TIGU-501007 format. One line per 10 residues: their letters; for each residue x, y, z of N, C-alpha, C, CB. Coordinates in steps of 0.05 Angstrom, whole numbers. Last residue first. Glycine has a CB too. Layout:
TIGU-501007
a	X/Y/Z/X/Y/Z/X/Y/Z/X/Y/Z ~ ... .
***
This chain:
TIGU-501007
sapdgsenlw	-1039/316/2619/-1017/332/2625/-990/317/2615/-1017/339/2656 ~ -1103/338/2585/-1077/325/2587/-1047/335/2607/-1072/325/2560 ~ -1156/367/2611/-1132/364/2609/-1108/355/2608/-1132/367/2613 ~ -1210/332/2611/-1190/351/2631/-1167/354/2612/-1179/337/2663 ~ -1269/355/2578/-1252/335/2590/-1230/351/2601/-1242/312/2569 ~ -1297/399/2557/-1315/391/2582/-1294/372/2598/-1346/373/2573 ~ -1275/410/2512/-1265/422/2533/-1276/415/2562/-1269/448/2528 ~ -1286/389/2464/-1275/373/2482/-1265/390/2508/-1253/357/2469 ~ -1279/436/2428/-1303/424/2433/-1301/399/2453/-1314/415/2406 ~ -1223/439/2419/-1244/462/2439/-1269/448/2438/-1250/498/2427 .
crsfhregvd	-1184/390/2412/-1208/401/2403/-1219/418/2421/-1226/383/2397 ~ -1153/331/2415/-1141/360/2411/-1158/378/2403/-1120/362/2391 ~ -1157/288/2456/-1165/298/2433/-1156/322/2443/-1193/294/2422 ~ -1150/213/2478/-1142/235/2474/-1157/251/2456/-1120/232/2469 ~ -1166/160/2520/-1175/171/2492/-1172/200/2502/-1209/161/2481 ~ -1166/127/2562/-1141/126/2550/-1149/138/2518/-1128/93/2552 ~ -1221/134/2588/-1213/118/2584/-1184/112/2560/-1234/110/2583 ~ -1224/203/2567/-1234/175/2580/-1223/154/2563/-1267/171/2583 ~ -1210/256/2549/-1233/241/2545/-1247/222/2563/-1228/230/2526 ~ -1166/306/2557/-1173/272/2568/-1207/267/2562/-1167/268/2609 .
fvppeearcr	-1141/346/2508/-1157/341/2527/-1169/305/2531/-1178/361/2521 ~ -1094/391/2496/-1101/359/2495/-1117/355/2517/-1077/339/2498 ~ -1109/459/2475/-1092/436/2494/-1107/414/2482/-1095/437/2533 ~ -1120/491/2420/-1121/475/2441/-1106/459/2444/-1138/465/2444 ~ -1096/554/2407/-1086/527/2394/-1101/512/2419/-1047/521/2389 ~ -1134/611/2389/-1127/601/2417/-1120/568/2405/-1158/604/2444 ~ -1165/623/2343/-1145/643/2355/-1122/632/2373/-1161/662/2371 ~ -1207/598/2321/-1178/611/2290/-1157/625/2321/-1197/657/2252 ~ -1228/577/2363/-1207/559/2351/-1191/576/2331/-1219/532/2338 ~ -1253/627/2377/-1229/622/2394/-1217/596/2380/-1237/618/2428 .
etafpcrsaf	-1289/632/2332/-1268/653/2326/-1243/649/2350/-1284/686/2329 ~ -1296/559/2313/-1312/595/2330/-1287/603/2326/-1327/600/2371 ~ -1314/501/2271/-1295/529/2286/-1311/546/2290/-1270/545/2269 ~ -1345/468/2255/-1351/479/2284/-1327/498/2290/-1354/454/2308 ~ -1321/445/2198/-1351/461/2201/-1356/474/2231/-1379/438/2196 ~ -1250/463/2195/-1272/450/2205/-1293/469/2206/-1266/439/2231 ~ -1216/490/2160/-1234/470/2147/-1256/460/2171/-1213/442/2136 ~ -1186/520/2184/-1195/536/2172/-1217/511/2152/-1170/556/2157 ~ -1180/493/2239/-1197/515/2239/-1203/526/2209/-1183/537/2258 ~ -1124/463/2239/-1165/447/2226/-1180/471/2223/-1191/424/2256 .
acgpppqtad	-1101/494/2277/-1088/485/2247/-1116/479/2227/-1066/452/2251 ~ -1121/537/2326/-1124/514/2313/-1116/513/2280/-1152/506/2318 ~ -1079/594/2333/-1097/569/2343/-1095/551/2321/-1128/575/2350 ~ -1047/624/2274/-1051/625/2302/-1073/603/2305/-1059/656/2313 ~ -1019/579/2220/-1040/600/2229/-1037/592/2262/-1074/595/2213 ~ -943/572/2199/-975/564/2210/-993/585/2223/-973/543/2234 ~ -916/569/2149/-931/602/2157/-953/589/2175/-948/625/2124 ~ -904/529/2124/-876/547/2136/-888/566/2151/-856/564/2113 ~ -953/499/2116/-932/493/2146/-901/508/2148/-923/457/2147 ~ -1009/537/2108/-982/532/2099/-960/526/2121/-974/556/2083 .
pvlgelpqvp	-1066/497/2116/-1048/513/2117/-1025/511/2105/-1044/516/2136 ~ -1102/458/2073/-1088/457/2083/-1070/481/2092/-1082/440/2074 ~ -1168/494/2051/-1146/483/2041/-1125/472/2069/-1133/507/2021 ~ -1237/470/2038/-1209/486/2050/-1190/472/2045/-1207/493/2079 ~ -1274/408/2062/-1268/437/2043/-1246/441/2054/-1289/465/2045 ~ -1269/331/2053/-1259/363/2066/-1255/376/2046/-1233/368/2085 ~ -1327/307/2011/-1299/316/2025/-1289/342/2034/-1281/310/2010 ~ -1389/282/2040/-1369/305/2026/-1340/311/2034/-1382/333/2030 ~ -1405/223/2025/-1387/232/2033/-1384/260/2024/-1369/216/2029 ~ -1472/191/2000/-1442/202/1998/-1436/225/2014/-1434/212/1970 .
paapeprpia	-1508/152/2039/-1498/177/2023/-1477/177/2023/-1503/201/2030 ~ -1513/75/2020/-1500/100/2035/-1510/124/2022/-1468/101/2034 ~ -1528/39/1981/-1554/53/1994/-1538/84/2013/-1574/24/2021 ~ -1498/-1/1988/-1492/19/1952/-1520/38/1972/-1506/-6/1901 ~ -1459/-7/2033/-1473/-9/2026/-1486/9/1999/-1479/-12/2046 ~ -1395/-27/2044/-1412/-40/2026/-1442/-30/2014/-1415/-64/2039 ~ -1356/37/2042/-1372/24/2060/-1388/6/2031/-1393/49/2083 ~ -1295/74/2052/-1312/62/2036/-1335/35/2048/-1294/54/2015 ~ -1295/131/2101/-1279/93/2097/-1309/85/2073/-1279/60/2145 ~ -1306/174/2105/-1298/180/2089/-1289/136/2067/-1274/206/2103 .
allaqtyphh	-1319/173/2163/-1341/180/2147/-1333/175/2114/-1350/211/2155 ~ -1262/181/2188/-1280/158/2185/-1299/159/2172/-1289/149/2204 ~ -1250/231/2174/-1239/210/2162/-1245/185/2153/-1225/206/2171 ~ -1282/261/2203/-1287/273/2176/-1269/238/2155/-1265/317/2174 ~ -1267/249/2257/-1303/241/2250/-1305/243/2217/-1330/270/2267 ~ -1222/266/2253/-1226/250/2250/-1252/233/2243/-1217/250/2262 ~ -1236/330/2253/-1225/313/2229/-1224/282/2236/-1194/323/2221 ~ -1265/324/2298/-1275/333/2278/-1260/326/2245/-1275/361/2286 ~ -1261/279/2356/-1243/307/2332/-1261/312/2304/-1203/293/2317 ~ -1273/241/2376/-1285/261/2385/-1276/290/2370/-1279/258/2413 .
aatyvrevpg	-1312/184/2354/-1285/198/2352/-1291/223/2356/-1268/194/2327 ~ -1329/131/2376/-1337/160/2388/-1314/166/2386/-1350/165/2417 ~ -1302/84/2336/-1341/87/2353/-1348/105/2359/-1351/77/2380 ~ -1263/98/2345/-1272/98/2318/-1298/90/2315/-1257/83/2301 ~ -1237/103/2394/-1243/119/2370/-1257/116/2349/-1227/124/2360 ~ -1254/48/2405/-1258/74/2422/-1270/96/2409/-1234/86/2432 ~ -1222/11/2375/-1246/13/2380/-1256/35/2388/-1252/-3/2392 ~ -1169/41/2396/-1181/33/2367/-1216/38/2359/-1174/-1/2364 ~ -1152/81/2444/-1164/46/2428/-1173/52/2408/-1189/26/2441 ~ -1123/138/2423/-1131/119/2436/-1137/100/2430/-1144/121/2445 .
qeviqgfymv	-1121/208/2399/-1105/186/2398/-1129/169/2423/-1066/193/2407 ~ -1121/269/2357/-1136/245/2371/-1116/219/2372/-1165/237/2354 ~ -1081/305/2336/-1100/310/2342/-1121/294/2354/-1104/319/2328 ~ -1008/312/2328/-1031/291/2336/-1057/295/2349/-1022/273/2352 ~ -983/342/2274/-986/349/2303/-1014/322/2306/-997/391/2309 ~ -977/352/2224/-959/348/2239/-966/353/2270/-938/363/2230 ~ -1035/363/2201/-1013/382/2209/-993/384/2224/-1019/398/2214 ~ -1052/314/2241/-1064/328/2220/-1044/354/2223/-1099/332/2223 ~ -1063/239/2259/-1041/257/2248/-1057/287/2228/-1017/233/2225 ~ -1082/196/2305/-1093/210/2283/-1074/239/2282/-1127/216/2287 .
avdhclfrvv	-1054/146/2328/-1063/162/2339/-1068/181/2302/-1041/173/2367 ~ -1099/77/2357/-1104/95/2341/-1084/122/2347/-1134/99/2343 ~ -1083/10/2382/-1079/36/2387/-1083/56/2362/-1052/37/2399 ~ -1081/-42/2347/-1089/-38/2386/-1100/-6/2391/-1053/-42/2412 ~ -1093/-56/2284/-1079/-45/2306/-1096/-34/2335/-1064/-23/2292 ~ -1112/-81/2242/-1086/-93/2250/-1078/-75/2281/-1061/-89/2221 ~ -1164/-58/2224/-1158/-90/2219/-1138/-100/2243/-1142/-97/2185 ~ -1153/-12/2234/-1177/-22/2248/-1171/-49/2248/-1204/-15/2237 ~ -1118/3/2185/-1106/9/2218/-1130/-4/2237/-1101/49/2228 ~ -1154/-10/2144/-1136/-30/2150/-1125/-30/2179/-1114/-29/2131 .
aldhsiflya	-1188/34/2151/-1203/4/2147/-1178/-13/2154/-1216/-4/2113 ~ -1152/78/2142/-1170/79/2169/-1174/45/2175/-1204/98/2163 ~ -1099/89/2105/-1128/66/2101/-1145/66/2135/-1113/22/2094 ~ -1057/112/2113/-1076/127/2103/-1100/114/2104/-1070/136/2079 ~ -1004/92/2159/-1025/90/2137/-1040/107/2136/-1039/69/2136 ~ -954/61/2201/-961/86/2189/-989/83/2160/-928/98/2177 ~ -946/32/2264/-956/21/2231/-970/46/2222/-981/-8/2229 ~ -903/3/2299/-912/20/2297/-922/30/2259/-893/34/2313 ~ -904/-56/2343/-907/-40/2313/-919/-16/2312/-923/-56/2293 ~ -867/-99/2379/-880/-82/2372/-888/-73/2346/-871/-69/2382 .
mgherqlrgl	-859/-172/2384/-847/-149/2375/-883/-129/2374/-825/-156/2338 ~ -879/-230/2397/-877/-206/2416/-871/-179/2409/-858/-211/2434 ~ -871/-270/2367/-851/-261/2373/-844/-238/2395/-845/-256/2353 ~ -927/-288/2351/-905/-313/2352/-881/-298/2368/-894/-326/2319 ~ -958/-240/2346/-961/-259/2365/-937/-285/2374/-984/-270/2356 ~ -925/-223/2308/-924/-206/2326/-933/-220/2354/-940/-183/2317 ~ -947/-254/2264/-911/-250/2276/-908/-247/2292/-892/-232/2271 ~ -995/-254/2257/-982/-282/2265/-954/-265/2275/-977/-309/2235 ~ -997/-198/2229/-1007/-209/2254/-999/-242/2270/-1037/-208/2248 ~ -974/-200/2189/-956/-188/2213/-973/-188/2237/-946/-155/2207 .
lnliqaqisa	-997/-238/2169/-973/-249/2163/-961/-233/2193/-959/-243/2129 ~ -1051/-206/2154/-1053/-234/2169/-1011/-246/2175/-1078/-262/2140 ~ -1026/-175/2123/-1037/-159/2148/-1035/-193/2161/-1076/-137/2146 ~ -1021/-203/2081/-998/-189/2090/-1001/-181/2116/-993/-167/2075 ~ -1067/-216/2058/-1050/-238/2075/-1025/-228/2080/-1044/-266/2061 ~ -1092/-168/2053/-1094/-185/2075/-1082/-202/2077/-1112/-192/2081 ~ -1065/-147/2013/-1059/-139/2033/-1070/-150/2059/-1062/-118/2030 ~ -1084/-187/1968/-1058/-190/1982/-1050/-168/2007/-1038/-188/1959 ~ -1134/-173/1962/-1127/-198/1964/-1108/-199/1992/-1112/-207/1936 ~ -1127/-116/1942/-1140/-119/1967/-1135/-151/1987/-1172/-115/1958 .
dlasvpedav	-1054/-98/1915/-1088/-108/1920/-1098/-117/1945/-1096/-133/1905 ~ -1005/-55/1948/-1015/-84/1942/-1044/-81/1937/-1010/-105/1967 ~ -994/-6/1970/-980/-15/1943/-994/-41/1932/-948/-21/1948 ~ -1001/-1/2020/-1017/13/2012/-1011/10/1973/-1014/42/2030 ~ -972/-39/2060/-995/-49/2045/-1007/-28/2021/-1017/-56/2067 ~ -935/-4/2089/-933/-29/2082/-948/-45/2066/-933/-40/2098 ~ -933/45/2106/-948/42/2093/-943/13/2077/-950/65/2081 ~ -885/26/2153/-886/51/2134/-903/45/2116/-860/58/2121 ~ -877/7/2212/-881/-5/2187/-898/21/2165/-900/-36/2194 ~ -820/-8/2250/-841/13/2242/-840/2/2213/-834/48/2246 .
ilepklalar	-813/-56/2298/-813/-57/2276/-837/-18/2259/-825/-94/2272 ~ -784/-70/2361/-796/-51/2341/-797/-49/2310/-786/-30/2348 ~ -748/-111/2374/-766/-104/2398/-784/-85/2381/-749/-90/2428 ~ -718/-158/2325/-721/-131/2343/-746/-133/2352/-717/-102/2328 ~ -680/-200/2302/-704/-206/2329/-709/-181/2335/-694/-223/2360 ~ -655/-187/2258/-637/-190/2282/-661/-191/2311/-612/-161/2282 ~ -693/-201/2219/-668/-212/2219/-654/-216/2239/-656/-202/2206 ~ -738/-176/2202/-745/-191/2226/-720/-205/2228/-771/-210/2224 ~ -733/-146/2162/-728/-136/2180/-728/-154/2205/-742/-116/2180 ~ -722/-194/2123/-713/-179/2123/-705/-156/2152/-723/-176/2105 .
aiavrqrqgg	-774/-212/2123/-765/-220/2135/-735/-212/2136/-772/-238/2131 ~ -800/-162/2095/-812/-173/2127/-788/-185/2143/-838/-201/2124 ~ -781/-165/2051/-774/-144/2065/-784/-146/2092/-780/-122/2053 ~ -807/-215/2035/-777/-218/2039/-759/-190/2056/-765/-222/2007 ~ -866/-198/2035/-844/-221/2049/-822/-215/2053/-838/-243/2036 ~ -855/-151/1990/-857/-151/2008/-852/-167/2038/-870/-147/2000 ~ -847/-197/1947/-829/-183/1954/-832/-163/1986/-827/-168/1929 ~ -895/-219/1947/-884/-238/1958/-848/-219/1962/-889/-269/1935 ~ -925/-175/1926/-932/-187/1951/-914/-210/1976/-954/-199/1942 ~ -905/-167/1883/-915/-141/1899/-914/-161/1925/-951/-124/1888 .
sfehpyrqaa	-867/-221/1858/-890/-208/1857/-894/-190/1885/-912/-229/1852 ~ -808/-238/1841/-822/-242/1858/-848/-222/1851/-807/-239/1882 ~ -763/-229/1805/-768/-248/1803/-795/-256/1818/-747/-257/1808 ~ -735/-178/1835/-755/-177/1805/-761/-202/1797/-742/-164/1778 ~ -703/-210/1869/-725/-190/1871/-752/-184/1854/-713/-169/1870 ~ -679/-265/1848/-675/-240/1856/-707/-221/1867/-659/-227/1829 ~ -656/-329/1888/-667/-311/1874/-665/-285/1873/-685/-315/1877 ~ -642/-359/1919/-623/-360/1900/-629/-340/1887/-621/-381/1886 ~ -686/-361/1964/-652/-347/1971/-639/-344/1948/-630/-366/1990 ~ -723/-392/1945/-723/-363/1947/-700/-347/1950/-737/-357/1967 .
dppleverll	-717/-447/1965/-702/-436/1939/-699/-408/1936/-716/-445/1913 ~ -755/-452/2008/-725/-439/2009/-704/-428/1994/-714/-451/2016 ~ -822/-400/1999/-797/-428/2003/-767/-425/2005/-798/-448/1977 ~ -847/-366/2045/-831/-366/2023/-802/-394/2019/-819/-333/2027 ~ -870/-354/2102/-881/-370/2078/-878/-365/2052/-906/-372/2077 ~ -838/-326/2139/-857/-313/2116/-867/-321/2105/-852/-302/2101 ~ -812/-366/2162/-837/-354/2172/-850/-329/2154/-831/-343/2202 ~ -778/-397/2117/-795/-406/2130/-816/-384/2146/-781/-422/2145 ~ -740/-348/2118/-765/-345/2101/-780/-372/2113/-759/-344/2063 ~ -718/-350/2165/-735/-321/2162/-756/-329/2134/-708/-288/2154 .
egvrekrtav	-688/-398/2165/-706/-392/2187/-736/-371/2176/-684/-376/2211 ~ -653/-386/2122/-670/-412/2119/-698/-402/2139/-650/-444/2132 ~ -622/-340/2153/-638/-326/2127/-667/-360/2119/-601/-319/2088 ~ -600/-372/2195/-621/-354/2190/-647/-349/2174/-612/-341/2186 ~ -569/-413/2174/-589/-419/2177/-604/-399/2184/-589/-435/2188 ~ -533/-361/2152/-543/-381/2127/-564/-395/2137/-522/-403/2116 ~ -513/-340/2196/-531/-330/2179/-549/-342/2149/-517/-309/2173 ~ -484/-376/2219/-510/-372/2230/-521/-361/2208/-513/-355/2256 ~ -441/-384/2185/-460/-410/2179/-490/-397/2194/-446/-446/2198 ~ -422/-335/2187/-436/-337/2165/-441/-364/2166/-425/-327/2142 .
pvghvilpea	-442/-308/2252/-419/-314/2233/-435/-323/2207/-398/-339/2246 ~ -459/-221/2260/-457/-251/2256/-445/-271/2239/-475/-257/2255 ~ -447/-169/2242/-421/-187/2255/-431/-213/2261/-408/-174/2284 ~ -482/-125/2238/-477/-137/2261/-460/-153/2261/-493/-146/2271 ~ -474/-137/2180/-468/-113/2188/-465/-114/2215/-484/-95/2180 ~ -505/-192/2167/-461/-184/2163/-457/-155/2177/-445/-178/2117 ~ -548/-185/2191/-541/-200/2198/-504/-191/2194/-556/-223/2187 ~ -566/-145/2147/-562/-138/2172/-549/-152/2186/-580/-134/2184 ~ -556/-179/2097/-553/-160/2099/-545/-145/2127/-570/-156/2088 ~ -591/-227/2091/-567/-230/2110/-560/-202/2112/-541/-250/2101 .
isqgvslrpn	-633/-208/2056/-644/-215/2077/-613/-223/2099/-665/-241/2068 ~ -592/-205/2013/-608/-183/2024/-624/-188/2045/-623/-171/2006 ~ -579/-262/1997/-567/-235/2012/-577/-216/2016/-549/-223/2004 ~ -637/-283/1983/-616/-288/2015/-593/-263/2017/-593/-324/2012 ~ -639/-248/1942/-661/-248/1966/-648/-267/1995/-695/-267/1952 ~ -588/-222/1919/-606/-239/1922/-620/-240/1942/-599/-257/1920 ~ -576/-158/1887/-569/-177/1912/-592/-190/1904/-565/-166/1946 ~ -592/-132/1853/-567/-137/1848/-555/-158/1868/-555/-113/1848 ~ -634/-94/1870/-625/-109/1849/-613/-128/1849/-614/-102/1838 ~ -638/-83/1939/-615/-88/1924/-622/-106/1904/-594/-98/1940 .
lsslpdqfvi	-701/-62/1964/-684/-86/1960/-658/-81/1941/-703/-108/1948 ~ -731/-20/1961/-719/-30/1984/-700/-47/1981/-735/-39/1999 ~ -754/-18/1912/-743/6/1919/-728/-7/1944/-765/31/1923 ~ -790/-68/1922/-773/-65/1903/-753/-40/1908/-788/-63/1878 ~ -834/-48/1970/-802/-67/1975/-786/-72/1948/-808/-102/1989 ~ -854/10/1988/-847/-4/1959/-823/-30/1965/-832/23/1934 ~ -860/17/2044/-879/17/2028/-874/3/2004/-887/41/2024 ~ -820/-13/2089/-821/11/2068/-840/0/2059/-799/19/2047 ~ -807/-27/2156/-813/-39/2126/-818/-19/2121/-833/-61/2117 ~ -750/-26/2194/-767/-11/2188/-779/-29/2161/-755/18/2186 .
qmrrrlrkle	-729/-41/2270/-726/-39/2241/-751/-23/2220/-722/-68/2233 ~ -698/-39/2332/-714/-35/2316/-707/-28/2283/-727/-18/2330 ~ -648/-70/2357/-677/-69/2368/-692/-55/2356/-681/-62/2393 ~ -606/-53/2340/-616/-82/2326/-640/-84/2339/-596/-111/2332 ~ -598/-3/2356/-607/2/2317/-617/-31/2318/-569/11/2285 ~ -571/-14/2398/-590/-10/2397/-619/-14/2368/-582/11/2406 ~ -513/-19/2375/-531/-41/2384/-554/-34/2388/-524/-53/2404 ~ -508/36/2353/-518/12/2333/-521/-16/2350/-493/5/2305 ~ -504/65/2396/-532/71/2382/-531/37/2355/-531/115/2361 ~ -460/45/2420/-482/38/2431/-509/44/2417/-481/47/2454 .
agtvqlldrg	-418/56/2379/-421/35/2386/-453/33/2397/-398/31/2404 ~ -448/125/2360/-434/107/2351/-442/77/2365/-406/116/2355 ~ -493/145/2416/-474/150/2391/-457/122/2395/-453/181/2392 ~ -551/173/2457/-526/155/2441/-518/160/2417/-531/128/2438 ~ -597/209/2462/-569/208/2480/-541/186/2471/-579/196/2513 ~ -634/193/2446/-612/215/2425/-591/226/2446/-630/248/2407 ~ -657/151/2461/-639/144/2436/-621/169/2431/-656/137/2409 ~ -658/133/2526/-660/160/2505/-647/157/2483/-650/186/2516 ~ -685/88/2555/-661/97/2537/-659/110/2518/-650/81/2529 ~ -725/58/2559/-719/67/2580/-695/81/2570/-716/48/2601 .
aleitgaspe	-741/15/2511/-739/15/2539/-727/31/2563/-730/0/2540 ~ -728/80/2478/-728/52/2480/-718/39/2497/-720/42/2463 ~ -748/155/2468/-733/132/2494/-741/106/2476/-752/131/2533 ~ -738/207/2451/-749/188/2434/-734/157/2459/-734/195/2394 ~ -758/283/2460/-737/257/2466/-758/227/2451/-730/254/2513 ~ -746/344/2435/-759/329/2437/-742/300/2445/-775/331/2416 ~ -721/375/2368/-730/378/2392/-748/352/2404/-746/403/2391 ~ -720/358/2321/-711/390/2323/-712/389/2355/-735/418/2306 ~ -684/301/2302/-703/317/2312/-691/339/2318/-717/309/2333 ~ -655/266/2244/-652/275/2268/-672/296/2279/-628/284/2269 .
ilrlvlrgtt	-667/209/2213/-666/238/2209/-665/246/2246/-697/251/2187 ~ -669/161/2235/-660/160/2209/-664/189/2200/-675/138/2192 ~ -690/148/2279/-655/169/2281/-646/157/2255/-625/160/2314 ~ -738/125/2281/-708/111/2280/-681/118/2279/-707/99/2263 ~ -767/161/2296/-761/145/2317/-740/128/2307/-783/130/2327 ~ -764/192/2246/-749/200/2273/-744/181/2293/-762/220/2288 ~ -785/155/2215/-760/163/2214/-741/174/2236/-762/178/2198 ~ -837/167/2232/-820/139/2232/-802/150/2224/-826/114/2215 ~ -846/223/2226/-847/207/2254/-838/180/2250/-878/205/2267 ~ -848/226/2162/-824/228/2191/-829/227/2213/-810/249/2197 .
skgcgsegvl	-895/193/2158/-867/173/2151/-843/196/2162/-864/162/2107 ~ -939/231/2177/-940/210/2191/-910/191/2189/-966/196/2181 ~ -941/285/2168/-916/281/2188/-921/247/2194/-917/304/2222 ~ -987/301/2133/-984/304/2148/-966/305/2173/-994/299/2144 ~ -980/283/2075/-968/308/2086/-960/313/2103/-976/324/2088 ~ -1043/250/2072/-1015/256/2063/-1000/280/2066/-1014/253/2038 ~ -1079/250/2132/-1081/251/2098/-1042/257/2095/-1110/285/2083 ~ -1073/200/2175/-1078/219/2174/-1063/226/2140/-1069/232/2201 ~ -1050/150/2226/-1065/159/2205/-1064/189/2195/-1090/154/2213 ~ -1018/96/2264/-1012/129/2260/-1022/132/2224/-970/140/2266 .
gltraaalsf	-1029/52/2305/-1029/62/2280/-1026/86/2282/-1048/58/2266 ~ -990/8/2341/-1003/31/2337/-1000/48/2312/-998/44/2359 ~ -987/-57/2368/-995/-42/2351/-1005/-18/2356/-1009/-53/2339 ~ -956/-90/2419/-981/-83/2408/-964/-65/2389/-1006/-69/2429 ~ -907/-119/2445/-927/-137/2426/-955/-118/2425/-934/-172/2441 ~ -900/-63/2481/-886/-85/2474/-914/-108/2462/-866/-97/2503 ~ -931/0/2486/-922/-21/2498/-902/-46/2478/-949/-33/2510 ~ -919/65/2462/-924/35/2447/-912/16/2469/-907/30/2412 ~ -939/130/2469/-923/111/2474/-934/81/2457/-921/110/2506 ~ -936/207/2449/-942/176/2445/-919/151/2458/-943/172/2409 .
sinnvarlqr	-934/265/2425/-917/253/2446/-944/226/2442/-912/275/2483 ~ -907/323/2392/-932/302/2392/-920/283/2408/-943/289/2362 ~ -883/377/2368/-893/373/2398/-915/349/2394/-909/404/2412 ~ -890/373/2299/-898/389/2321/-912/387/2343/-906/402/2315 ~ -866/359/2232/-878/347/2261/-874/364/2286/-864/320/2268 ~ -852/405/2195/-867/376/2186/-880/361/2209/-845/354/2173 ~ -856/464/2185/-854/449/2206/-869/427/2194/-865/462/2231 ~ -798/491/2149/-828/479/2138/-830/458/2175/-824/451/2093 ~ -775/564/2166/-777/533/2173/-799/526/2162/-777/525/2201 ~ -739/614/2129/-768/610/2143/-761/579/2154/-800/612/2116 .
ggaaafsgak	-699/648/2127/-697/636/2153/-718/622/2156/-693/653/2175 ~ -706/674/2080/-714/694/2100/-710/674/2128/-748/707/2094 ~ -694/611/2052/-716/647/2036/-718/658/2070/-767/640/2013 ~ -627/605/2039/-655/609/2048/-672/625/2046/-656/608/2067 ~ -594/590/1981/-604/604/1995/-619/601/2014/-611/614/1985 ~ -608/541/1941/-588/543/1960/-593/566/1979/-562/546/1947 ~ -641/522/1896/-625/499/1909/-609/516/1931/-604/479/1886 ~ -698/563/1913/-683/552/1897/-668/515/1911/-661/579/1891 ~ -696/582/1977/-702/588/1952/-692/576/1930/-699/609/1950 ~ -711/529/2033/-705/549/2007/-702/559/1990/-702/556/2002 .
vpfyktlgsv	-729/525/2099/-740/532/2069/-719/542/2051/-763/554/2070 ~ -712/469/2141/-709/498/2126/-720/492/2095/-672/510/2125 ~ -754/433/2179/-742/432/2163/-729/458/2147/-754/417/2152 ~ -764/409/2243/-769/433/2231/-742/424/2204/-765/465/2256 ~ -795/370/2290/-778/366/2264/-785/386/2258/-780/344/2243 ~ -815/337/2358/-812/362/2344/-781/361/2317/-808/388/2373 ~ -842/313/2405/-819/309/2389/-835/324/2359/-808/272/2388 ~ -846/306/2459/-853/332/2456/-838/331/2416/-836/357/2486 ~ -834/233/2463/-844/261/2485/-838/290/2476/-828/259/2516 ~ -847/172/2466/-841/195/2450/-860/221/2464/-849/187/2416 .
kllpqsm	-829/108/2482/-836/135/2492/-829/153/2479/-830/142/2513 ~ -834/38/2474/-821/63/2460/-835/85/2475/-826/65/2425 ~ -851/4/2516/-829/-2/2497/-814/24/2485/-840/-19/2472 ~ -870/26/2575/-874/27/2548/-842/13/2542/-881/62/2535 ~ -868/-10/2637/-853/16/2619/-861/8/2596/-819/20/2618 ~ -927/-27/2667/-907/-31/2663/-903/-16/2647/-902/-50/2660 ~ -968/-4/2716/-973/-9/2696/-934/-11/2686/-996/13/2683 .
***
């Protein structure tokens, strides 16, 4: 099996908790991401899903080193990103980019679209003549007219602005793109257009996507694999179709049951009950136990390991104890 493009192992991020704006409150820390591991092959898409606050976006920023992890390793094509600095880190940054949820806030309103797309090229020293040619090429790739280069972000619709943001992310021909909720601010018809665009660009250029979303229907449409996050941990991961048709973790099952369905006679979905634990005071045992209808005393006392339930499918739940603990 070939080496994955991206390999994340034991990734952890704690943020200090402060009282007001100043002193730390008893040295407590907020557990945002807790010991997660996953890999992503070239030309593949991994969907990272879960409720708001589960650590998805923090994970994306950690992967790109926009924030520094508390522990763990992040390897890009076998190179540990946490062991590089300066010029070497700058070279590696050419190989990975991000597309944010809100393109209007991620694009400088004072710069024309052409200038925004050209920014990464300027930072990495691409000659002027090459930059101009590359901007025109990128606009064609995201299906925007050539004269878009002279216009400004406010002159475009939300979907068009996201096309601009995608063109900017593609400027340096990256191998990895972190897409952080890139279609959640768009209406359904425009979402479909952007998802189709991302799919086509991946087929043409072979880059990998770490696709962050709370929308499981969108993830099923675009992604090859899925990792489900809860309370800073990955509780289930595997090939999309296997997870969606044979989910093993009760949290995944609850998320899938809540996907809107067209059948008017479908029974109403009961929302998850209970509260998410306090991330500054993690409970013993399974973090989902307070909301899980199947929780036992063991669940409340012992944190489950990750079990291998077959065919690259893994679940962090005592219900799956018959599977082999993953190494």
